[in-house]
C-alpha positions in Angstrom: 0.0 -0.1 0.2 1.3 3.5 -0.6 2.0 5.6 2.5 -0.3 8.1 1.3 -3.3 5.5 1.0 -2.5 4.2 4.5 -4.7 6.4 7.0 -7.6 5.5 4.3 -6.7 1.7 4.2 -6.6 2.1 8.3 -10.0 3.8 8.8 -12.0 1.3 7.4 -10.4 -1.8 9.4 -12.9 -1.4 12.4 -11.0 -4.0 14.5 -8.3 -1.9 15.3 -10.9 0.2 17.3 -11.8 -3.0 19.5 -10.3 -2.6 23.1 -8.4 -5.8 23.1 -6.4 -4.9 19.7 -4.0 -2.9 21.8 -0.7 -4.2 20.4 -2.4 -4.0 16.8 -3.0 0.0 17.8 0.4 0.7 19.1 2.0 -0.9 15.8 0.0 1.2 13.8 0.9 4.5 15.9 4.5 3.7 15.6 3.1 3.4 11.6 1.9 6.6 11.6 4.7 8.2 13.8 7.6 7.0 11.6 5.8 7.5 8.1 3.9 11.1 8.6 5.7 11.9 11.6 7.2 15.2 10.2 4.0 15.6 8.6 3.2 19.4 10.4 0.1 21.4 9.3 0.3 24.1 6.7 0.8 25.5 4.5 0.4 22.6 2.4 1.9 21.7 -0.8 -1.7 20.4 -2.3 -4.8 20.2 -1.2 -4.4 16.4 -0.9 -1.7 16.7 1.5 -4.1 18.6 3.6 -6.5 16.0 3.6 -4.0 12.9 4.9 -2.5 15.6 7.4 -6.4 16.0 8.5 -7.0 12.0 8.2 -4.0 10.8 9.8 -4.5 13.0 12.7 -8.2 12.2 13.1 -7.0 8.4 13.1 -4.1 9.2 15.6 -6.9 10.6 18.3 -9.6 7.8 17.4 -6.7 5.3 18.3 -5.4 7.4 21.5 -8.8 7.7 22.6 -9.6 3.9 22.8 -6.5 3.7 24.1 -6.8 5.4 27.1 -9.9 3.9 27.6 -8.7 0.7 27.9 -6.2 2.3 30.6 -8.5 3.7 32.5 -10.7 0.9 32.9 -7.5 -1.1 34.7 -6.4 2.0 36.7 -10.5 1.8 38.4 -10.0 -1.9 38.8 -7.3 -1.0 40.8 -8.3 1.6 42.6 -11.2 -0.1 44.0 -8.2 -2.6 45.6 -9.1 -5.3 43.8 -6.6 -7.7 41.8 -5.8 -6.6 38.3 -6.3 -9.6 36.7 -7.4 -7.4 33.4 -3.7 -6.1 33.7 -2.1 -9.3 34.3 -4.3 -10.9 31.3 -2.6 -8.2 29.2 0.8 -8.5 30.2 0.6 -12.5 29.6 -1.2 -11.9 26.3 1.7 -9.3 25.3 4.4 -12.0 25.5 6.5 -13.1 22.9 5.9 -16.2 21.5 9.8 -16.9 22.0 9.2 -16.7 25.7 8.9 -19.5 27.0 10.2 -19.1 30.5 12.8 -16.1 30.6 12.0 -13.0 28.8 13.8 -12.0 25.9 17.4 -10.5 26.8 18.1 -6.8 26.6 17.1 -3.3 27.8 15.0 -2.9 25.1 11.2 -1.7 25.4 7.4 -3.2 23.9 3.8 -3.1 24.5 3.9 -4.2 27.7 5.6 -0.8 29.1 3.1 0.9 27.0 0.4 -0.7 28.7 1.5 0.0 32.0 2.8 3.4 31.6 -0.7 4.6 30.6 -2.0 3.0 34.1 0.8 4.8 35.9 0.1 8.1 34.1 3.5 9.2 35.9 3.7 13.0 36.0 6.8 13.7 34.1 9.2 15.1 36.9 11.3 18.6 37.0 15.0 18.7 36.0 16.8 16.6 38.3 18.2 18.7 41.3 21.3 17.1 42.6 24.1 17.3 40.3 25.1 13.9 38.7 28.6 12.6 40.2 30.4 10.4 38.7 29.2 6.8 40.4 25.3 7.7 39.7 24.0 6.6 36.7 21.0 7.8 34.8 18.1 6.7 35.6 16.3 4.3 33.1 13.1 2.5 34.2 12.9 -1.8 34.0 11.4 -3.0 31.4 8.0 -4.8 32.4 9.0 -8.2 30.8 11.7 -8.4 33.4 9.5 -6.7 36.4 7.4 -9.8 35.7 9.8 -12.6 35.4 11.9 -11.0 38.6 8.2 -11.2 40.5 7.8 -15.1 39.2 11.5 -16.6 40.0 11.0 -15.1 43.7 7.5 -16.4 43.9 6.9 -12.7 45.8 3.6 -12.7 48.1 2.2 -10.5 50.7 4.7 -11.7 53.0 7.4 -10.3 51.1 8.7 -6.5 51.2 10.3 -5.7 48.0 12.8 -3.1 48.0 14.1 -0.9 44.8 17.5 0.5 45.7 17.2 3.7 43.2 13.6 3.1 42.6 13.5 6.4 39.9 9.6 6.5 39.2 8.7 3.9 40.8 7.8 1.4 38.0 9.0 -1.6 40.1 7.6 -1.9 43.6 3.9 0.0 42.3 3.9 -3.3 39.5 4.8 -5.7 41.8 2.5 -4.7 44.4 -0.5 -4.8 41.8 -0.2 -7.9 40.4 1.2 -9.8 43.8 -0.2 -7.3 46.6 3.7 -7.4 47.8 4.7 -4.1 50.1 7.1 -2.3 48.0 9.7 0.4 49.3 11.2 2.4 46.8 14.9 4.6 47.5 15.7 7.5 45.7 18.1 10.0 45.9 16.4 12.4 43.6 13.4 14.1 45.6 11.4 14.9 42.0 11.6 11.5 41.1 10.3 10.2 44.6 7.6 13.1 44.5 6.5 12.0 41.7 6.3 8.3 42.7 4.3 8.9 45.5 1.9 10.7 43.6 1.4 8.3 41.4 1.3 5.2 44.5 -1.6 8.2 46.0 -4.0 8.4 43.0 -4.0 4.5 42.5 -4.6 3.8 46.4 -1.6 1.5 46.1 -1.1 1.6 50.0 1.3 -1.1 50.6 3.8 0.8 48.4 6.0 3.8 49.3 9.0 5.4 48.4 11.9 7.5 50.6 14.1 10.6 49.6 17.5 9.1 50.9 20.6 7.9 49.6 20.6 4.1 49.9 24.1 4.2 51.9 22.1 5.7 55.1 18.8 4.5 54.2 17.1 1.9 56.6 17.2 -1.7 55.1 16.1 -4.0 57.6 12.5 -4.7 56.6 13.5 -5.9 53.0 13.6 -9.3 52.0 13.7 -9.0 48.8 16.2 -6.4 46.9 16.2 -4.9 43.6 19.1 -3.1 41.8 18.7 -1.8 38.5 22.3 -0.6 38.0 21.7 2.5 39.9 25.2 3.5 40.9 28.8 1.9 40.4 32.2 1.9 41.8 32.5 2.8 45.6 28.6 3.7 46.0 27.6 -0.1 45.2 30.5 -1.3 47.2 28.7 0.5 49.9 25.4 -0.6 49.3 26.7 -4.2 48.9 28.4 -3.9 52.5 25.3 -3.1 54.0 23.1 -5.8 52.2 25.9 -8.5 53.2 25.4 -7.2 56.8 21.9 -7.6 57.1 21.8 -11.2 55.2 24.0 -11.9 58.7 20.4 -11.3 60.8 17.6 -12.7 58.4 17.3 -14.5 54.4 17.5 -12.6 51.7 17.9 -12.4 47.9 19.7 -9.8 45.7 17.6 -9.4 42.0 19.9 -7.5 39.7 19.3 -6.3 35.9 22.2 -4.1 34.1 26.0 -3.9 34.6 25.7 -4.4 38.2 25.2 -7.9 37.6 28.6 -8.8 37.0 30.3 -7.0 40.0 27.7 -8.6 42.3 28.4 -12.3 40.3 32.2 -11.5 42.5 31.2 -11.0 45.7 32.0 -14.5 47.6 29.2 -14.0 49.9 26.4 -14.5 47.1 26.2 -17.4 45.0 23.5 -17.0 42.3 20.3 -18.9 40.4 21.7 -19.0 37.0 24.6 -18.0 34.8 25.0 -14.1 35.3 23.6 -11.9 32.5 23.2 -8.3 32.6 20.0 -8.7 30.1 18.2 -10.4 32.5 17.2 -10.6 36.2 20.1 -12.9 38.0 19.1 -13.7 41.9 21.5 -14.0 44.1 21.4 -15.9 47.8 24.4 -15.5 50.3 25.8 -18.3 51.0 24.4 -20.6 53.6 
């Protein structure tokens, strides 16, 4: 199909506007962005360009409205305190056919991330207020497929306390709590991220999730049973946090889950053992040696 005819063909496909066709709508929106992203309103070279622009704009609006309705219905389910079966079904249905157990490795995103982002509806935080020190890394949200794998691999339940060290906007503890009822704690040094995460948790009535604005080296880790690190820092900062976790492990059983480059650092810690060969593009679970 000629690119200029694309919006006409999509308009005729009524299945795109059925709520359950989320993946297809997201693919179409990506195609429209790729094909018409530089299409700006008038003055146009001709009437045909003008018609195409308005058709593309109207089509985008219709598709995004269906998505927004879906996101809002799942938000309402969560806010009423019910287990979000609809969210879990969508996440499972969106899994790649290649994912027979472990998720696809790597740090890229897919339609599950669009879904969760649409549900959480984070307020974009203002500019970071802290100077970026050398060992602090820029925030990047964990892909949803890895969060789900971590939940399953740890068999998280209401009896656990999941501590996200360097929690950013709080995707991990919020999603984990929604799906399992686990108590979640996010520790984040950037105040703007903490404020946005708290606002989101409150809007969804997630009473078992909280966020604290604190340096992880000084934070109280005594309540955690499972700790998560998506390479929030390196060097001496990471070493100090690992030493705190080692001391916690002498008081009670804990597990540490990692994603990203920090996995290789933890794999070298003599007091830890791994559940599988470490891979920075997949969740690795560490436990103290018995």
